[in-house]
C-alpha positions as CSV (number, residue, x, y, z in Angstrom):
1,M,117.0,108.7,94.8
2,P,117.7,105.2,93.5
3,V,117.7,102.3,95.9
4,I,118.9,98.7,95.6
5,T,116.0,96.3,95.2
6,M,115.8,92.7,96.6
7,D,117.3,91.2,93.4
8,G,120.3,93.6,93.5
9,R,119.2,96.0,90.8
10,E,118.8,99.8,91.3
11,G,115.2,100.9,91.4
12,S,113.0,103.7,92.8
13,R,109.8,101.8,93.6
14,M,107.9,103.4,96.5
15,I,105.9,101.9,99.3
16,Y,102.5,103.5,100.0
17,A,101.4,103.5,103.7
18,E,98.3,104.8,105.3
19,G,96.9,104.8,108.9
20,I,96.5,106.8,112.1
21,I,99.2,108.6,114.1
22,S,98.9,110.3,117.5
23,F,101.6,112.6,118.9
24,L,102.2,115.6,121.2
25,S,102.8,119.1,119.9
26,K,103.8,122.3,121.7
27,D,102.9,124.3,118.7
28,K,99.6,125.9,117.8
29,V,97.4,123.5,115.8
30,P,96.6,124.5,112.2
31,T,93.0,125.6,111.7
32,S,92.8,124.2,108.2
33,G,92.7,120.5,109.3
34,I,95.9,119.7,107.4
35,Y,98.9,119.2,109.8
36,I,101.5,118.5,107.1
37,K,101.5,118.1,103.4
38,N,104.5,117.5,101.2
39,D,105.6,115.1,98.4
40,R,106.2,112.3,100.9
41,V,103.6,112.7,103.7
42,H,100.1,114.0,104.1
43,M,98.5,114.3,107.5
44,K,95.0,115.4,108.1
45,I,93.9,116.2,111.7
46,I,91.0,114.0,112.8
47,K,91.0,114.8,116.6
48,T,92.7,117.2,119.0
49,A,92.6,117.0,122.8
50,E,90.2,119.4,124.4
51,R,92.7,120.3,127.1
52,P,96.5,120.5,126.9
53,L,98.6,118.1,128.8
54,T,101.0,119.8,131.3
55,A,104.4,118.3,132.2
56,G,106.4,120.7,134.4
57,D,106.4,124.1,132.7
58,T,105.5,122.9,129.3
59,Q,102.0,122.3,127.8
60,S,101.5,119.9,124.9
61,L,98.4,119.2,122.9
62,E,97.5,115.6,121.8
63,I,96.8,115.5,118.1
64,T,95.5,112.5,116.1
65,C,95.9,112.5,112.3
66,R,95.1,110.2,109.4
67,Y,98.3,109.9,107.3
68,T,99.4,108.7,103.9
69,A,103.1,108.3,103.4
70,Y,105.5,107.3,100.5
71,L,108.6,105.4,101.7
72,H,111.5,104.3,99.5
73,E,111.8,100.6,98.9
74,S,114.4,99.0,101.2
75,Y,116.6,96.1,100.2
76,N,116.3,94.5,103.6
77,C,112.4,94.2,103.5
78,R,111.3,91.0,101.8
79,S,107.6,91.6,102.1
80,L,105.2,94.5,102.7
81,E,104.7,93.4,106.3
82,D,108.4,94.2,106.9
83,Y,107.7,97.9,106.3
84,N,105.5,98.1,109.4
85,G,108.6,98.8,111.5
86,K,109.8,101.5,109.1
87,V,106.7,103.7,109.2
88,K,107.1,105.2,112.7
89,P,110.8,106.2,112.2
90,F,109.9,107.7,108.8
91,L,107.1,109.7,110.3
92,Q,109.2,110.8,113.2
93,K,111.7,112.4,110.9
94,Q,108.9,114.2,109.0
95,I,107.1,115.8,112.0
96,N,109.9,115.9,114.7
97,R,107.3,115.4,117.5
98,L,106.9,112.9,120.3
99,I,104.9,110.1,118.6
100,Y,103.2,107.6,121.0
101,R,100.9,105.7,118.6
102,V,101.2,104.7,115.0
103,E,98.6,102.3,113.3
104,V,99.5,101.1,109.9
105,H,96.2,100.2,108.2
106,Y,97.4,99.7,104.6
107,L,100.6,99.0,102.7
108,N,101.2,98.6,99.0
109,Y,103.9,98.9,96.3
110,M,103.7,101.9,94.0
């Protein structure tokens, strides 16, 4: 999908992001160590809570993953640091879980 670059031209450059994400899941945790893997996001489980958290009638498990993500370049981001605020909403759409921590360790143009 083409996007408009900062100088007004169409482009499809991607932004590579990696870091740590923690979220709550009501689903059973995969046993393979990979939580999600597709062409835009790869999440590998590095830690799961030993006991589920209970809120009312529902139980959730805290999962922490190392992620790599590929975001489309955005015309309103002038530098790589501007993409820090775009990582969490992007990951939220990918996993559809309650995210409570996102650490962005590395950003680069692809």
